[in-house]
DRENFIFI-793135 format. One record per atom (N, C-alpha, C, O, CB): residue in three letters; x, y, z. Coordinates in pm, whole numbers, plus 50000, padded with zeros to 5 digits. Atoms other than C-alpha are relative to their C-alpha. Glycine has a CB too. Layout:
['ALA'; [X; Y; Z]],
...
//
This chain:
['UNK'; [49871; 50070; 50063]],
['UNK'; [76576; 92209; 41169]],
['UNK'; [50114; 50059; 50068]],
['UNK'; [50117; 50178; 50100]],
['UNK'; [50017; 50023; 49836]],
['UNK'; [49881; 49965; 49929]],
['UNK'; [76905; 92220; 41332]],
['UNK'; [50096; 50064; 49907]],
['UNK'; [50096; 50028; 49790]],
['UNK'; [50062; 49880; 50066]],
['UNK'; [49913; 49935; 50079]],
['UNK'; [77173; 92446; 41203]],
['UNK'; [50117; 49912; 49957]],
['UNK'; [50166; 49834; 50038]],
['UNK'; [50043; 50117; 50068]],
['UNK'; [49907; 50093; 50043]],
['UNK'; [77432; 92275; 40990]],
['UNK'; [50137; 50044; 50033]],
['UNK'; [50233; 49978; 49991]],
['UNK'; [49985; 49975; 49860]],
['UNK'; [49866; 49956; 49956]],
['UNK'; [77721; 92475; 41141]],
['UNK'; [50003; 49944; 50147]],
['UNK'; [49913; 49960; 50229]],
['UNK'; [50023; 50170; 49989]],
['UNK'; [49983; 50060; 49882]],
['UNK'; [77857; 92292; 41427]],
['UNK'; [50082; 50101; 50097]],
['UNK'; [50061; 50099; 50218]],
['UNK'; [50069; 49865; 49977]],
['UNK'; [49919; 49920; 49916]],
['UNK'; [78108; 92557; 41553]],
['UNK'; [49933; 50137; 50016]],
['UNK'; [49872; 50191; 49923]],
['UNK'; [50143; 50011; 49945]],
['UNK'; [50063; 49869; 49972]],
['UNK'; [77991; 92878; 41716]],
['UNK'; [50079; 50107; 49927]],
['UNK'; [50201; 50095; 49916]],
['UNK'; [49995; 50030; 50154]],
['UNK'; [49923; 49893; 50076]],
['UNK'; [78080; 93199; 41515]],
['UNK'; [50096; 50062; 50108]],
['UNK'; [50063; 50080; 50226]],
['UNK'; [49897; 50118; 49929]],
['UNK'; [49890; 49930; 49914]],
['UNK'; [78394; 93358; 41661]],
['UNK'; [49964; 50147; 50010]],
['UNK'; [49920; 50213; 49916]],
['UNK'; [50150; 49985; 49934]],
['UNK'; [50015; 49862; 49970]],
['UNK'; [78366; 93688; 41822]],
['UNK'; [50136; 50078; 50015]],
['UNK'; [50239; 50021; 50048]],
['UNK'; [49922; 50011; 50125]],
['UNK'; [49875; 49926; 49981]],
['UNK'; [78620; 93962; 41831]],
['UNK'; [49965; 50111; 50102]],
['UNK'; [49850; 50148; 50128]],
['UNK'; [50059; 50060; 49858]],
['UNK'; [50022; 49890; 49899]],
['UNK'; [78676; 94229; 42086]],
['UNK'; [49961; 50129; 49937]],
['UNK'; [49914; 50219; 50007]],
['UNK'; [50125; 50023; 50082]],
['UNK'; [50028; 49865; 50065]],
['UNK'; [78626; 94507; 41831]],
['UNK'; [49844; 50012; 49962]],
['UNK'; [49800; 50117; 49916]],
['UNK'; [50093; 50018; 49862]],
['UNK'; [50149; 49993; 50026]],
['UNK'; [78247; 94424; 41786]],
['UNK'; [49970; 49993; 49857]],
['UNK'; [49855; 50021; 49822]],
['UNK'; [49938; 50128; 50054]],
['UNK'; [50028; 49996; 50147]],
['UNK'; [78277; 94387; 41408]],
['UNK'; [49928; 49865; 49975]],
['UNK'; [49934; 49770; 50052]],
['UNK'; [50139; 50017; 49906]],
['UNK'; [50071; 50124; 50045]],
['UNK'; [78066; 94131; 41223]],
['UNK'; [50099; 49929; 49909]],
['UNK'; [50151; 49986; 49813]],
['UNK'; [49859; 50031; 49923]],
['UNK'; [49909; 50085; 50085]],
['UNK'; [78280; 93853; 41080]],
['UNK'; [49927; 49930; 49888]],
['UNK'; [49804; 49929; 49880]],
['UNK'; [50069; 49894; 50085]],
['UNK'; [50060; 50080; 50112]],
['UNK'; [78222; 93648; 40775]],
['UNK'; [49928; 49879; 50057]],
['UNK'; [49825; 49839; 50002]],
['UNK'; [50110; 49952; 49897]],
['UNK'; [50063; 50114; 49927]],
['UNK'; [78135; 93354; 41009]],
['UNK'; [49856; 50040; 50053]],
['UNK'; [49763; 49961; 50051]],
['UNK'; [50093; 49955; 50123]],
['UNK'; [50129; 49954; 49949]],
['UNK'; [77852; 93574; 41162]],
['UNK'; [49908; 50007; 49879]],
['UNK'; [49799; 49951; 49885]],
['UNK'; [50011; 50141; 50076]],
['UNK'; [50080; 49984; 50120]],
['UNK'; [77715; 93657; 40820]],
['UNK'; [49956; 49857; 49943]],
['UNK'; [49839; 49830; 49914]],
['UNK'; [50084; 50083; 49893]],
['UNK'; [50043; 50151; 50045]],
['UNK'; [77719; 93288; 40706]],
['UNK'; [49903; 49938; 50089]],
['UNK'; [49808; 49877; 50040]],
['UNK'; [50124; 49899; 49995]],
['UNK'; [50088; 50063; 49908]],
['UNK'; [77549; 93171; 41020]],
['UNK'; [49857; 50066; 49994]],
['UNK'; [49754; 49999; 50005]],
['UNK'; [50059; 50009; 50142]],
['UNK'; [50122; 49933; 50009]],
['UNK'; [77284; 93442; 40986]],
['UNK'; [49921; 49957; 49876]],
['UNK'; [49801; 49930; 49879]],
['UNK'; [50025; 50147; 50001]],
['UNK'; [50062; 50038; 50125]],
['UNK'; [77225; 93355; 40622]],
['UNK'; [49941; 49857; 50005]],
['UNK'; [49830; 49831; 49959]],
['UNK'; [50101; 50010; 49889]],
['UNK'; [50056; 50139; 49977]],
['UNK'; [77190; 92985; 40708]],
['UNK'; [49879; 49997; 50083]],
['UNK'; [49783; 49929; 50047]],
['UNK'; [50101; 49913; 50065]],
['UNK'; [50120; 49992; 49927]],
['UNK'; [76947; 93057; 40972]],
['UNK'; [49883; 50058; 49932]],
['UNK'; [49772; 50007; 49953]],
['UNK'; [50023; 50070; 50113]],
['UNK'; [50115; 49938; 50068]],
['UNK'; [76729; 93281; 40754]],
['UNK'; [49959; 49909; 49893]],
['UNK'; [49839; 49903; 49867]],
['UNK'; [50032; 50140; 49942]],
['UNK'; [50038; 50089; 50099]],
['UNK'; [76742; 93019; 40476]],
['UNK'; [49917; 49874; 50067]],
['UNK'; [49816; 49827; 50014]],
['UNK'; [50130; 49955; 49921]],
['UNK'; [50075; 50109; 49928]],
['UNK'; [76633; 92742; 40725]],
['UNK'; [49859; 50039; 50034]],
['UNK'; [49765; 49961; 50018]],
['UNK'; [50071; 49961; 50128]],
['UNK'; [50123; 49953; 49962]],
['UNK'; [76354; 92956; 40847]],
['UNK'; [49899; 50012; 49876]],
['UNK'; [49780; 49982; 49885]],
['UNK'; [50020; 50131; 50069]],
['UNK'; [50081; 49988; 50119]],
['UNK'; [76234; 93027; 40490]],
['UNK'; [49962; 49868; 49943]],
['UNK'; [49849; 49853; 49897]],
['UNK'; [50070; 50079; 49898]],
['UNK'; [50037; 50132; 50048]],
['UNK'; [76252; 92660; 40386]],
['UNK'; [49890; 49933; 50094]],
['UNK'; [49801; 49861; 50047]],
['UNK'; [50130; 49910; 49992]],
['UNK'; [50088; 50057; 49907]],
['UNK'; [76065; 92564; 40700]],
['UNK'; [49850; 50056; 49970]],
['UNK'; [49753; 49980; 49970]],
['UNK'; [50052; 50035; 50146]],
['UNK'; [50125; 49940; 50036]],
['UNK'; [75781; 92807; 40612]],
['UNK'; [49948; 49952; 49875]],
['UNK'; [49829; 49925; 49862]],
['UNK'; [50012; 50141; 49993]],
['UNK'; [50047; 50052; 50136]],
['UNK'; [75771; 92694; 40252]],
['UNK'; [49944; 49860; 50019]],
['UNK'; [49837; 49830; 49968]],
['UNK'; [50121; 49995; 49891]],
['UNK'; [50035; 50139; 49980]],
['UNK'; [75749; 92331; 40363]],
['UNK'; [49859; 49991; 50071]],
['UNK'; [49770; 49915; 50033]],
['UNK'; [50112; 49929; 50085]],
['UNK'; [50132; 49992; 49926]],
['UNK'; [75468; 92412; 40611]],
['UNK'; [49879; 50040; 49904]],
['UNK'; [49772; 49980; 49908]],
['UNK'; [50012; 50108; 50120]],
['UNK'; [50104; 49951; 50094]],
['UNK'; [75267; 92600; 40342]],
['UNK'; [49973; 49892; 49900]],
['UNK'; [49857; 49870; 49868]],
['UNK'; [50043; 50131; 49928]],
['UNK'; [50030; 50115; 50093]],
['UNK'; [75307; 92310; 40098]],
['UNK'; [49933; 49884; 50063]],
['UNK'; [49847; 49821; 50000]],
['UNK'; [50124; 49950; 49938]],
['UNK'; [50070; 50097; 49931]],
['UNK'; [75206; 92066; 40354]],
['UNK'; [49858; 50028; 50025]],
['UNK'; [49774; 49940; 50007]],
['UNK'; [50062; 49978; 50118]],
['UNK'; [50137; 49956; 49980]],
['UNK'; [74896; 92262; 40442]],
['UNK'; [49914; 49996; 49875]],
['UNK'; [49797; 49958; 49878]],
['UNK'; [50000; 50137; 50055]],
['UNK'; [50069; 50003; 50131]],
['UNK'; [74804; 92297; 40073]],
['UNK'; [49968; 49865; 49959]],
['UNK'; [49858; 49836; 49911]],
['UNK'; [50082; 50065; 49893]],
['UNK'; [50021; 50150; 50030]],
['UNK'; [74851; 91921; 40020]],
['UNK'; [49890; 49947; 50082]],
['UNK'; [49806; 49874; 50030]],
['UNK'; [50129; 49913; 50028]],
['UNK'; [50095; 50051; 49914]],
['UNK'; [74640; 91850; 40318]],
['UNK'; [49858; 50057; 49962]],
['UNK'; [49760; 49985; 49979]],
['UNK'; [50040; 50033; 50143]],
['UNK'; [50120; 49943; 50049]],
['UNK'; [74364; 92080; 40185]],
['UNK'; [49952; 49932; 49877]],
['UNK'; [49833; 49900; 49868]],
['UNK'; [50017; 50141; 49976]],
['UNK'; [50031; 50076; 50119]],
['UNK'; [74370; 91912; 39848]],
['UNK'; [49948; 49865; 50026]],
['UNK'; [49851; 49820; 49965]],
['UNK'; [50116; 49990; 49916]],
['UNK'; [50036; 50135; 49965]],
['UNK'; [74352; 91571; 40009]],
['UNK'; [49863; 50000; 50066]],
['UNK'; [49787; 49906; 50041]],
['UNK'; [50105; 49939; 50093]],
['UNK'; [50129; 49990; 49942]],
['UNK'; [74048; 91681; 40216]],
['UNK'; [49890; 50031; 49890]],
['UNK'; [49780; 49978; 49902]],
['UNK'; [50002; 50109; 50109]],
['UNK'; [50094; 49976; 50104]],
['UNK'; [73869; 91813; 39905]],
['UNK'; [49978; 49871; 49916]],
['UNK'; [49865; 49843; 49874]],
['UNK'; [50049; 50115; 49913]],
['UNK'; [50017; 50134; 50079]],
['UNK'; [73933; 91476; 39719]],
['UNK'; [49926; 49910; 50080]],
['UNK'; [49840; 49842; 50026]],
['UNK'; [50134; 49932; 49961]],
['UNK'; [50063; 50096; 49917]],
['UNK'; [73821; 91279; 40016]],
['UNK'; [49848; 50040; 49999]],
['UNK'; [49768; 49948; 49982]],
['UNK'; [50064; 49999; 50148]],
['UNK'; [50132; 49954; 50002]],
['UNK'; [73494; 91481; 40026]],
['UNK'; [49931; 49960; 49873]],
['UNK'; [49818; 49913; 49871]],
['UNK'; [49996; 50145; 50018]],
['UNK'; [50067; 50026; 50130]],
['UNK'; [73437; 91436; 39653]],
['UNK'; [49983; 49847; 49986]],
['UNK'; [49887; 49802; 49924]],
['UNK'; [50084; 50061; 49877]],
['UNK'; [50008; 50143; 50005]],
['UNK'; [73505; 91062; 39691]],
['UNK'; [49867; 49952; 50068]],
['UNK'; [49793; 49869; 50016]],
['UNK'; [50125; 49937; 50068]],
['UNK'; [50112; 50033; 49916]],
['UNK'; [73237; 91041; 39964]],
['UNK'; [49867; 50042; 49918]],
['UNK'; [49767; 49972; 49919]],
['UNK'; [50012; 50075; 50145]],
['UNK'; [50122; 49961; 50067]],
['UNK'; [72989; 91234; 39749]],
['UNK'; [49971; 49908; 49872]],
['UNK'; [49856; 49877; 49841]],
['UNK'; [50012; 50152; 49958]],
['UNK'; [50018; 50084; 50110]],
['UNK'; [73046; 91019; 39444]],
['UNK'; [49965; 49856; 50045]],
['UNK'; [49900; 49788; 49966]],
['UNK'; [50123; 50003; 49916]],
['UNK'; [50044; 50116; 49940]],
['UNK'; [73003; 90709; 39659]],
['UNK'; [49858; 49991; 50031]],
['UNK'; [49788; 49893; 50002]],
['UNK'; [50071; 49981; 50113]],
['UNK'; [50148; 49984; 49968]],
['UNK'; [72668; 90834; 39788]],
['UNK'; [49920; 50000; 49873]],
['UNK'; [49811; 49942; 49868]],
['UNK'; [49972; 50132; 50079]],
['UNK'; [50072; 49990; 50119]],
['UNK'; [72571; 90913; 39431]],
['UNK'; [49984; 49859; 49934]],
['UNK'; [49878; 49821; 49883]],
['UNK'; [50070; 50100; 49908]],
['UNK'; [49999; 50142; 50056]],
['UNK'; [72664; 90559; 39315]],
['UNK'; [49895; 49916; 50072]],
['UNK'; [49818; 49846; 50007]],
['UNK'; [50143; 49930; 50016]],
['UNK'; [50094; 50078; 49925]],
['UNK'; [72461; 90403; 39592]],
['UNK'; [49852; 50038; 49960]],
['UNK'; [49765; 49951; 49951]],
['UNK'; [50025; 50022; 50152]],
['UNK'; [50131; 49951; 50043]],
['UNK'; [72158; 90620; 39486]],
['UNK'; [49954; 49942; 49865]],
['UNK'; [49841; 49897; 49843]],
['UNK'; [50002; 50151; 49992]],
['UNK'; [50035; 50052; 50131]],
['UNK'; [72187; 90517; 39124]],
['UNK'; [49982; 49847; 50003]],
['UNK'; [49907; 49792; 49923]],
['UNK'; [50109; 50038; 49898]],
['UNK'; [50016; 50146; 49986]],
['UNK'; [72219; 90153; 39231]],
['UNK'; [49864; 49966; 50040]],
['UNK'; [49804; 49871; 49989]],
['UNK'; [50095; 49942; 50097]],
['UNK'; [50135; 50022; 49950]],
['UNK'; [71895; 90178; 39418]],
['UNK'; [49898; 50028; 49891]],
['UNK'; [49799; 49956; 49875]],
['UNK'; [49974; 50087; 50124]],
['UNK'; [50095; 49965; 50103]],
['UNK'; [71722; 90345; 39132]],
['UNK'; [49995; 49888; 49879]],
['UNK'; [49891; 49851; 49824]],
['UNK'; [50040; 50146; 49943]],
['UNK'; [49991; 50104; 50099]],
['UNK'; [71850; 90085; 38882]],
['UNK'; [49932; 49876; 50043]],
['UNK'; [49864; 49811; 49964]],
['UNK'; [50139; 49971; 49969]],
['UNK'; [50071; 50120; 49945]],
['UNK'; [71729; 89804; 39108]],
['UNK'; [49843; 50014; 49992]],
['UNK'; [49770; 49921; 49957]],
['UNK'; [50044; 49978; 50152]],
['UNK'; [50140; 49982; 49995]],
['UNK'; [71386; 89960; 39140]],
['UNK'; [49945; 49987; 49849]],
['UNK'; [49842; 49923; 49826]],
['UNK'; [49967; 50143; 50068]],
['UNK'; [50035; 50006; 50145]],
['UNK'; [71360; 89995; 38757]],
['UNK'; [49993; 49854; 49951]],
['UNK'; [49899; 49810; 49885]],
['UNK'; [50106; 50079; 49914]],
['UNK'; [50000; 50149; 50043]],
['UNK'; [71461; 89628; 38705]],
['UNK'; [49882; 49934; 50067]],
['UNK'; [49820; 49854; 49996]],
['UNK'; [50137; 49922; 50041]],
['UNK'; [50115; 50056; 49928]],
['UNK'; [71189; 89524; 38959]],
['UNK'; [49868; 50042; 49927]],
['UNK'; [49776; 49963; 49910]],
['UNK'; [50001; 50050; 50152]],
['UNK'; [50124; 49952; 50068]],
['UNK'; [70930; 89740; 38777]],
['UNK'; [49985; 49931; 49871]],
['UNK'; [49876; 49889; 49833]],
['UNK'; [50002; 50152; 49976]],
['UNK'; [50010; 50081; 50134]],
['UNK'; [71023; 89578; 38441]],
['UNK'; [49957; 49859; 50016]],
['UNK'; [49876; 49808; 49938]],
['UNK'; [50137; 49994; 49928]],
['UNK'; [50041; 50138; 49972]],
['UNK'; [70990; 89236; 38584]],
['UNK'; [49848; 49991; 50026]],
['UNK'; [49778; 49903; 49975]],
['UNK'; [50079; 49945; 50123]],
['UNK'; [50137; 49992; 49962]],
['UNK'; [70654; 89331; 38732]],
['UNK'; [49920; 50017; 49878]],
['UNK'; [49827; 49940; 49855]],
['UNK'; [49975; 50111; 50097]],
['UNK'; [50069; 49969; 50127]],
['UNK'; [70536; 89476; 38404]],
['UNK'; [49996; 49883; 49906]],
['UNK'; [49890; 49847; 49856]],
['UNK'; [50066; 50117; 49930]],
['UNK'; [50001; 50113; 50077]],
['UNK'; [70649; 89183; 38208]],
['UNK'; [49915; 49888; 50041]],
['UNK'; [49857; 49818; 49957]],
['UNK'; [50123; 49958; 49988]],
['UNK'; [50071; 50115; 49942]],
['UNK'; [70485; 88936; 38437]],
['UNK'; [49842; 50035; 49989]],
['UNK'; [49759; 49944; 49979]],
['UNK'; [50049; 49974; 50158]],
['UNK'; [50137; 49965; 50013]],
['UNK'; [70156; 89135; 38416]],
['UNK'; [49947; 49991; 49857]],
['UNK'; [49831; 49957; 49831]],
['UNK'; [49981; 50135; 50052]],
['UNK'; [50041; 50011; 50142]],
['UNK'; [70157; 89149; 38038]],
['UNK'; [49997; 49860; 49938]],
['UNK'; [49921; 49829; 49847]],
['UNK'; [50091; 50081; 49920]],
['UNK'; [49995; 50135; 50052]],
['UNK'; [70253; 88789; 37986]],
['UNK'; [49894; 49911; 50061]],
['UNK'; [49829; 49945; 50160]],
['UNK'; [50134; 49941; 50024]],
['UNK'; [50088; 50094; 49938]],
['UNK'; [70041; 88480; 38041]],
['UNK'; [50063; 49956; 50125]],
['UNK'; [50186; 49953; 50138]],
['UNK'; [49968; 49883; 49911]],
['UNK'; [49937; 50039; 49866]],
['UNK'; [70079; 88363; 38396]],
['UNK'; [50061; 49865; 50002]],
['UNK'; [50039; 49787; 50095]],
['UNK'; [49898; 50004; 50111]],
['UNK'; [49929; 50130; 50015]],
['UNK'; [70285; 88070; 38286]],
['UNK'; [50119; 49995; 50105]],
['UNK'; [50196; 50090; 50113]],
['UNK'; [50055; 49983; 49847]],
['UNK'; [49903; 50012; 49897]],
['UNK'; [70515; 87951; 38566]],
['UNK'; [50143; 50011; 49930]],
['UNK'; [50235; 50072; 49984]],
['UNK'; [49980; 49861; 50081]],
['UNK'; [49866; 50001; 50066]],
['UNK'; [70805; 87899; 38310]],
['UNK'; [50036; 50140; 49963]],
['UNK'; [50152; 50180; 49979]],
['UNK'; [50003; 49910; 49873]],
['UNK'; [49971; 49858; 50033]],
['UNK'; [70773; 88260; 38189]],
['UNK'; [50041; 50085; 50111]],
['UNK'; [50129; 50171; 50098]],
['UNK'; [49887; 50061; 49941]],
['UNK'; [49962; 49920; 49873]],
['UNK'; [70789; 88402; 38540]],
['UNK'; [50131; 49961; 50037]],
['UNK'; [50212; 50050; 50059]],
['UNK'; [49904; 49977; 50122]],
['UNK'; [49866; 50051; 49960]],
['UNK'; [71088; 88192; 38626]],
['UNK'; [50102; 50060; 49910]],
['UNK'; [50203; 50113; 49957]],
['UNK'; [50009; 49845; 49994]],
['UNK'; [49904; 49948; 50110]],
['UNK'; [71262; 88298; 38301]],
['UNK'; [50020; 50154; 50015]],
['UNK'; [50132; 50206; 50008]],
['UNK'; [49940; 49968; 49851]],
['UNK'; [49980; 49853; 49978]],
['UNK'; [71194; 88663; 38358]],
['UNK'; [50081; 50038; 50125]],
['UNK'; [50165; 50128; 50126]],
['UNK'; [49864; 50068; 50009]],
['UNK'; [49930; 49970; 49878]],
['UNK'; [71312; 88653; 38713]],
['UNK'; [50148; 49969; 49991]],
['UNK'; [50230; 50040; 50049]],
['UNK'; [49940; 49925; 50111]],
['UNK'; [49865; 50043; 50022]],
['UNK'; [71627; 88481; 38615]],
['UNK'; [50075; 50116; 49916]],
['UNK'; [50184; 50162; 49950]],
['UNK'; [50000; 49856; 49922]],
['UNK'; [49948; 49899; 50088]],
['UNK'; [71685; 88739; 38337]],
['UNK'; [50032; 50121; 50071]],
['UNK'; [50143; 50173; 50057]],
['UNK'; [49908; 50029; 49893]],
['UNK'; [49976; 49864; 49941]],
['UNK'; [71652; 89047; 38544]],
['UNK'; [50083; 49987; 50126]],
['UNK'; [50143; 50085; 50169]],
['UNK'; [49864; 50074; 50032]],
['UNK'; [49905; 50008; 49879]],
['UNK'; [71835; 88912; 38851]],
['UNK'; [50145; 49999; 49951]],
['UNK'; [50236; 50046; 50018]],
['UNK'; [49973; 49866; 50090]],
['UNK'; [49861; 49989; 50057]],
['UNK'; [72136; 88868; 38628]],
['UNK'; [50032; 50136; 49945]],
['UNK'; [50150; 50169; 49939]],
['UNK'; [50020; 49899; 49891]],
['UNK'; [49984; 49869; 50052]],
['UNK'; [72097; 89212; 38481]],
['UNK'; [50036; 50096; 50110]],
['UNK'; [50117; 50188; 50093]],
['UNK'; [49876; 50044; 49929]],
['UNK'; [49984; 49903; 49890]],
['UNK'; [72088; 89382; 38816]],
['UNK'; [50113; 49956; 50096]],
['UNK'; [50128; 50015; 50203]],
['UNK'; [49866; 50018; 50078]],
['UNK'; [49891; 50044; 49923]],
['UNK'; [72393; 89184; 38949]],
['UNK'; [50112; 50097; 50007]],
['UNK'; [50099; 50205; 49949]],
['UNK'; [50047; 49876; 49949]],
['UNK'; [49889; 49906; 49988]],
['UNK'; [72733; 89347; 39039]],
['UNK'; [50061; 50040; 49870]],
['UNK'; [50156; 50118; 49868]],
['UNK'; [50105; 49942; 50084]],
//
């Protein structure tokens, strides 16, 4: 960050520290402290974002796994119903339509 003071502090031949020197030093120290705090906050926010992204990816993988399991269960139920029922073509068609709607999005 650039210093907000545009004029250089005046110097005296006596080597004493003037009020302008003190002000410039305080402004510089404050800028440094603010810069460090902003960098710390930025790093913390980036860490949180990384954790949330990783959690999102894990949840997405879990959802895919559950979708596969539910699809398999629906297929097994259809197979079981078809085996128990009479091999009527109408019943098979009806069962397939029923479970294909159930396992939809």
